[in-house]
C-alpha positions in Angstrom: 134.5 60.7 117.8 137.4 58.1 117.9 137.1 55.1 116.2 139.1 51.9 116.6 139.1 49.2 113.6 140.5 45.9 113.8 140.8 44.1 110.4 140.5 40.4 110.8 139.7 37.9 108.1 136.3 38.0 105.9 134.8 35.3 104.1 131.9 35.9 102.0 130.2 33.1 100.7 127.1 34.5 99.6 125.1 38.0 98.7 121.4 38.1 98.1 120.4 41.9 97.2 116.5 41.8 97.2 116.1 45.4 95.7 118.2 48.8 95.5 117.1 52.2 97.1 117.7 55.4 95.4 121.2 55.7 96.7 123.2 52.5 97.8 126.6 51.4 98.5 127.6 47.2 98.8 131.1 46.8 100.0 132.8 43.8 100.5 136.4 44.5 101.7 138.8 47.3 102.1 138.7 50.8 100.9 140.5 54.0 101.6 138.0 56.6 101.0 134.4 56.3 100.0 133.0 59.5 98.6 129.3 59.2 97.3 127.0 62.1 95.8 123.8 62.5 94.4 122.0 65.4 92.4 118.5 65.7 91.1 118.1 67.8 88.2 114.6 67.1 87.9 112.1 69.8 89.6 110.4 68.2 92.7 106.7 68.0 91.4 107.9 65.5 88.8 109.4 63.2 91.6 107.6 60.3 92.2 108.0 58.5 95.1 106.2 54.9 95.6 106.3 51.2 96.1 109.9 50.0 95.8 109.9 47.4 93.2 111.8 44.4 94.1 114.6 43.0 91.7 113.7 40.1 90.1 116.1 36.9 89.8 115.9 36.6 86.2 117.7 39.5 84.6 
């Protein structure tokens, strides 16, 4: 796979995040290396997958 990247000026005025998934990354700007990992030490039968709860604006 060939990937050509052309870096140009970037201006971000506002970021609005309404929710966060179990594995998330928000990146604004440059990064040489991004390495992500995830592990569960919980048995699969105790994992509850249900409706996502959005983040409230009031912290």
